[in-house]
C-alpha positions in Angstrom: 299.9 222.6 104.7 302.2 224.5 102.4 302.1 224.2 98.8 305.8 223.0 98.7 304.8 220.3 101.2 301.7 219.3 99.2 303.8 219.1 96.0 306.0 216.5 97.9 303.0 214.3 98.4 301.5 214.6 95.0 304.7 214.3 92.7 306.6 210.9 93.4 310.0 210.5 92.5 312.1 207.1 92.9 315.2 208.4 95.4 316.3 205.2 96.3 315.8 202.9 93.4 318.2 200.0 94.5 316.5 199.9 97.9 313.2 199.8 96.4 314.1 197.3 94.0 314.4 194.7 96.9 310.9 194.8 97.9 309.9 194.0 94.3 311.9 190.9 94.5 310.7 190.0 97.7 306.9 190.2 96.3 308.0 188.2 93.2 309.3 185.4 95.3 306.5 185.5 97.9 303.7 185.7 95.6 304.8 183.0 93.2 304.9 180.8 96.5 301.5 181.7 97.7 300.0 181.5 94.4 301.3 177.8 93.8 302.2 176.0 96.6 298.8 174.5 97.8 298.3 173.4 94.2 301.6 171.9 94.1 300.9 169.7 96.9 297.0 169.2 96.4 295.9 170.2 92.8 292.5 168.2 93.2 291.5 165.1 91.4 290.7 165.6 88.7 293.5 168.1 87.1 294.7 169.2 83.7 298.4 168.0 84.5 297.6 164.5 86.1 299.3 165.3 89.1 298.8 163.2 92.0 297.9 164.8 95.4 300.9 164.7 97.9 299.3 166.3 101.0 295.5 167.3 101.3 295.4 171.1 101.4 294.5 171.3 105.1 297.9 169.5 106.0 299.6 172.1 103.6 297.9 174.9 105.4 298.9 173.3 109.1 302.3 173.0 107.4 302.6 176.8 106.5 301.3 177.7 109.8 304.0 175.7 111.8 306.9 176.8 109.8 305.8 180.5 109.7 305.4 180.3 113.5 309.0 178.8 114.0 310.6 181.1 111.5 308.5 184.1 113.2 310.9 183.8 116.5 313.9 184.8 114.4 312.7 188.2 113.5 313.0 189.9 117.0 316.1 188.2 117.7 317.6 189.7 113.8 316.1 192.9 115.0 317.9 193.1 118.1 321.2 192.2 116.5 320.8 194.4 113.6 320.1 197.4 115.9 323.4 196.7 117.8 325.4 195.7 114.9 327.7 198.0 113.1 330.6 197.2 110.5 332.1 199.2 107.8 329.8 197.7 105.4 326.7 199.0 107.5 324.5 197.4 110.0 321.7 196.3 107.6 323.1 195.3 104.4 325.4 192.1 106.1 322.1 190.6 107.4 320.1 191.3 103.8 323.2 189.4 102.3 323.2 186.3 104.4 319.3 185.9 103.9 319.4 185.0 100.5 320.8 181.5 100.7 317.8 180.3 103.0 315.5 182.2 101.0 316.1 181.3 97.3 317.4 177.7 98.4 314.4 176.9 100.3 311.9 178.3 97.5 313.6 175.9 94.8 313.2 172.9 97.1 309.5 173.5 98.1 308.3 173.3 94.3 310.7 170.2 93.7 310.1 167.3 96.4 311.4 164.1 96.4 309.5 161.6 94.6 307.6 158.5 96.0 307.3 159.6 99.6 304.5 158.6 102.1 302.3 161.5 103.4 303.9 161.7 106.7 307.4 162.2 105.0 305.9 164.7 102.8 304.6 166.7 105.4 307.8 166.9 107.3 309.8 168.0 104.2 307.2 170.7 103.7 307.4 171.9 107.0 311.3 171.9 107.0 311.7 173.7 103.7 309.1 176.3 104.6 310.9 176.9 107.7 314.2 177.4 106.0 312.4 179.9 103.6 310.7 181.9 106.3 314.1 182.4 108.3 315.6 183.8 105.3 312.7 185.9 104.6 312.7 187.1 108.1 316.3 187.8 107.8 315.6 189.9 104.8 312.4 191.7 106.0 313.9 193.0 109.5 316.8 194.9 108.6 315.5 196.0 105.1 312.5 197.7 106.9 314.5 199.1 109.9 316.4 201.0 107.2 313.3 202.9 106.0 312.9 205.4 109.1 316.7 206.4 108.6 316.5 206.8 104.6 313.4 208.9 105.0 313.3 211.2 108.1 310.1 213.3 107.6 306.3 211.9 107.8 305.8 213.0 104.3 309.0 211.4 103.2 308.2 208.2 104.9 304.7 207.9 103.5 306.2 208.6 99.9 309.2 206.0 100.2 306.7 203.7 101.7 304.3 204.2 98.7 307.2 203.6 96.2 308.2 200.4 97.9 304.5 199.5 98.0 304.1 200.3 94.5 307.3 198.2 93.6 306.0 195.3 95.9 302.5 195.2 94.2 304.4 195.1 90.7 306.5 192.3 91.9 303.3 190.5 93.2 301.7 190.9 89.6 304.4 189.6 87.9 305.0 186.7 90.5 301.1 186.0 90.3 301.6 186.2 86.3 304.4 184.2 85.7 304.3 181.6 88.2 301.3 180.0 86.8 302.4 180.5 83.1 305.8 179.1 84.0 304.3 176.2 85.8 302.0 175.4 82.6 305.1 175.9 80.1 307.8 174.3 82.0 306.6 172.5 84.8 307.5 173.2 88.9 311.1 172.6 88.3 311.4 175.3 85.6 309.3 177.6 87.4 311.1 177.4 90.9 314.5 178.1 89.0 313.2 180.9 86.9 311.6 182.8 89.8 314.7 182.0 92.0 317.1 183.8 89.5 314.9 186.9 89.2 314.4 186.9 93.0 318.3 186.8 93.8 319.2 189.7 91.6 316.2 191.9 92.6 316.8 191.0 96.2 320.1 191.8 96.4 319.8 195.4 94.8 319.7 197.1 98.3 323.1 196.2 98.7 324.1 198.9 96.4 322.4 201.5 98.6 324.4 203.7 100.7 323.9 203.2 104.4 324.4 205.8 107.1 324.3 205.3 110.6 324.0 207.6 113.9 324.8 205.8 117.1 322.1 206.2 119.9 322.8 208.3 122.7 321.3 205.9 125.3 322.6 202.9 126.4 321.1 199.8 124.7 319.2 197.4 127.1 319.0 193.8 126.9 317.0 191.6 124.4 314.4 190.7 127.2 314.0 194.5 128.2 313.8 195.6 124.6 311.1 193.3 123.4 309.0 194.1 126.7 309.0 197.7 125.9 307.7 197.2 122.5 304.9 195.0 123.9 304.1 197.7 126.5 303.8 200.5 124.2 300.0 201.0 123.8 300.1 202.7 120.3 302.0 199.6 119.1 299.7 197.1 120.5 296.8 198.8 118.8 298.8 198.8 115.6 299.9 195.4 115.9 296.4 193.9 116.2 295.2 195.6 113.2 297.8 194.4 111.4 297.6 190.8 112.5 294.0 190.7 111.3 295.0 192.4 108.1 297.8 190.2 107.2 295.4 187.3 107.6 293.3 189.1 105.2 296.2 189.2 102.8 297.2 185.7 103.3 293.6 184.4 102.4 293.6 186.9 99.1 297.0 185.4 98.2 295.9 182.1 97.8 292.1 182.3 96.8 292.6 183.6 93.2 293.8 180.2 91.7 290.6 178.5 93.1 288.3 181.2 92.3 289.5 180.4 88.6 288.8 176.7 89.1 286.0 176.2 91.3 283.8 179.5 90.3 284.9 180.8 87.0 285.5 177.0 85.8 288.5 177.7 83.8 292.2 176.6 83.7 294.5 177.1 86.5 296.6 179.5 83.9 293.9 181.9 84.0 295.0 182.9 87.6 297.5 185.0 86.1 294.6 187.4 84.6 292.9 187.1 87.9 296.1 188.4 89.9 296.9 191.0 87.1 293.6 192.7 87.8 293.7 192.1 91.7 297.2 194.1 91.5 296.3 196.5 88.9 293.5 197.7 90.8 295.6 197.9 93.8 298.2 200.0 91.7 295.3 202.1 90.6 294.5 202.8 94.5 297.9 204.5 94.8 296.8 207.5 93.0 294.3 208.2 96.1 296.4 207.1 98.8 298.7 210.0 98.9 296.1 212.9 98.5 293.7 211.2 101.0 296.6 210.6 103.8 297.6 214.3 103.1 294.1 215.2 104.1 292.8 213.1 106.5 296.0 211.4 107.9 297.1 207.9 107.6 295.2 206.5 110.3 291.7 207.4 108.5 292.7 206.3 105.2 294.0 202.8 106.4 290.7 202.2 108.4 288.4 203.2 105.5 290.5 201.0 103.2 290.1 198.1 105.4 286.2 198.9 105.5 286.3 199.0 101.7 288.1 195.9 101.2 286.0 193.9 103.9 282.8 194.9 102.0 284.4 193.9 98.6 285.1 190.6 100.1 281.7 189.6 101.1 280.4 190.7 97.9 282.8 188.2 96.2 281.6 185.5 98.7 278.2 186.2 97.3 278.8 186.3 93.6 278.0 183.1 92.7 274.6 183.4 93.8 274.1 186.5 91.9 275.9 185.8 88.3 277.3 182.4 88.9 280.1 181.9 86.5 279.6 185.1 84.3 283.1 186.1 83.7 282.7 190.2 83.4 280.7 190.9 86.7 283.6 188.9 88.3 286.2 190.7 87.0 284.4 194.2 87.6 283.9 193.3 91.4 287.7 192.2 91.7 288.8 195.7 90.3 286.4 197.7 92.5 287.2 195.8 95.6 291.0 195.6 95.5 291.5 199.2 95.0 291.9 199.3 98.8 294.9 196.9 98.8 297.1 200.0 98.0 296.8 201.2 101.8 297.6 197.7 103.0 301.0 198.4 101.2 302.1 201.8 101.6 300.8 203.2 105.0 301.7 200.4 107.8 305.4 200.9 107.3 304.9 204.6 107.5 302.6 204.4 110.7 305.2 202.3 112.3 307.9 204.7 111.7 305.9 207.1 113.5 305.5 204.8 116.3 309.4 204.3 116.4 310.0 208.1 116.4 307.6 208.5 119.4 309.2 205.5 121.3 313.0 207.2 120.4 311.9 210.4 121.8 310.6 208.8 125.1 313.6 206.3 125.5 316.7 208.2 123.8 317.8 205.5 121.5 316.6 204.4 117.9 315.2 200.8 118.1 313.9 200.5 114.4 314.7 196.8 113.9 313.4 195.4 117.2 310.2 197.1 116.5 310.0 195.8 112.8 311.1 192.3 114.1 308.6 192.3 116.7 306.0 193.1 114.1 307.2 190.4 111.8 307.0 188.0 114.7 303.2 188.7 115.2 302.6 189.0 111.3 304.2 185.5 110.9 301.7 184.4 113.2 298.9 185.9 111.6 299.9 184.6 108.2 300.3 181.2 109.5 297.0 181.4 110.9 295.8 183.0 107.7 297.4 180.2 105.6 296.0 177.3 108.1 292.4 179.0 107.9 292.3 179.3 104.3 293.7 175.5 103.8 291.1 174.4 106.5 288.3 176.3 104.9 289.2 175.1 101.1 288.8 171.6 102.5 284.8 172.3 102.2 285.1 172.5 98.6 287.1 174.0 95.8 286.1 172.4 92.8 283.3 173.5 90.1 280.8 170.9 91.4 281.5 171.8 95.2 282.9 175.5 95.4 281.7 176.4 99.1 285.3 176.5 100.5 286.0 179.2 98.0 283.1 181.3 98.9 283.6 180.9 102.6 287.1 181.9 102.2 286.0 185.0 100.9 283.7 185.9 103.1 286.1 185.2 106.0 288.6 187.5 104.4 285.7 190.3 104.4 284.9 189.7 108.4 288.5 190.2 109.2 289.0 193.2 107.6 286.3 194.8 109.2 287.3 193.5 112.4 290.8 195.4 111.9 289.1 198.6 111.0 287.1 198.4 114.2 290.4 197.5 116.3 292.4 200.6 114.9 289.8 202.8 116.2 291.6 204.1 119.5 295.1 204.6 117.4 296.4 207.5 118.8 298.8 209.1 116.2 296.9 211.2 113.5 299.5 212.4 111.3 
């Protein structure tokens, strides 16, 4: 590799700031939701805020799974129409704009449920509002990510841009994880929902300022069924997707568990979850300094596979921490830093890897189908995130209090096993660059 190419990997510039800012807003909103939603509906008894239990955590997990699965079917449909769509304003931007209403509206309503409902009605309300939120999120994600391969056309440029949006996403996740518990502690769930929504709508709309270029495909675009079938019959894509399904189940567990790590294992107030989330995401940000040089030397596949193994072993160690040092704070913080370094690869490499798969498919088929691949991935990831949320809610029902923290420990163990399984599945992935 030439020195000029090496320089491209080592020196990152923010080339597409409005585009990248959208991912920042996405993670603020999404991480705030994942951090506080189960606690909003099942804070446990007793709790510091005298909140009542609206729904048991297992039912919240089921509601998340149902709504994610229902919303997931929107993604390949949005992808299909986004690939075929064109207007003077672009083919991706109109979809991004339309997605903001259900995304932000659903978020606000989720944290402000009506009072004095019975458990069945709360469950129906939660499923409905989550479905609205995830439809909005799906309608944002698919055109946003499908835009990436046309913004960055070289493998080095794609890893660079994917790393940039990954860094901004993690910063957004940090801010969401920090300010959601703090805002809730200071202003209640209503104040938190309004504040996060205002930040979210401004940042999520930023990609609309980006100039969109479009080159029509040479081949005739097939119908929806043929297009979707072609994605599922691509062997490289299937290996990639099974890995992503397992990896996103891990992310789902990691996103929820810090709140209960603080309460059950560290025996501190819920607001201390902001500190844990800062450490987790800060560690992942530090990991970005390693991703680019390692991907340059060994390729995206091997680096991502190694990251999955690293994270898996780290999560298993977290599961055992209670036996080794009980609630002593410093060992927990050190292990959190070490274990979560690998998360940088989760947020940077998968988008660049899928762009490589899309290029390979375009060479074989003669047409560009960016959004259908990202939409199909989104469909399956929504299934995996729903399954991860359901699994987390179910596991936490085994214990999430200082007197009985078994559910929290089992959640860490499950995340570790799933991460190691994802690394194993990725072994036959064919694209080495």
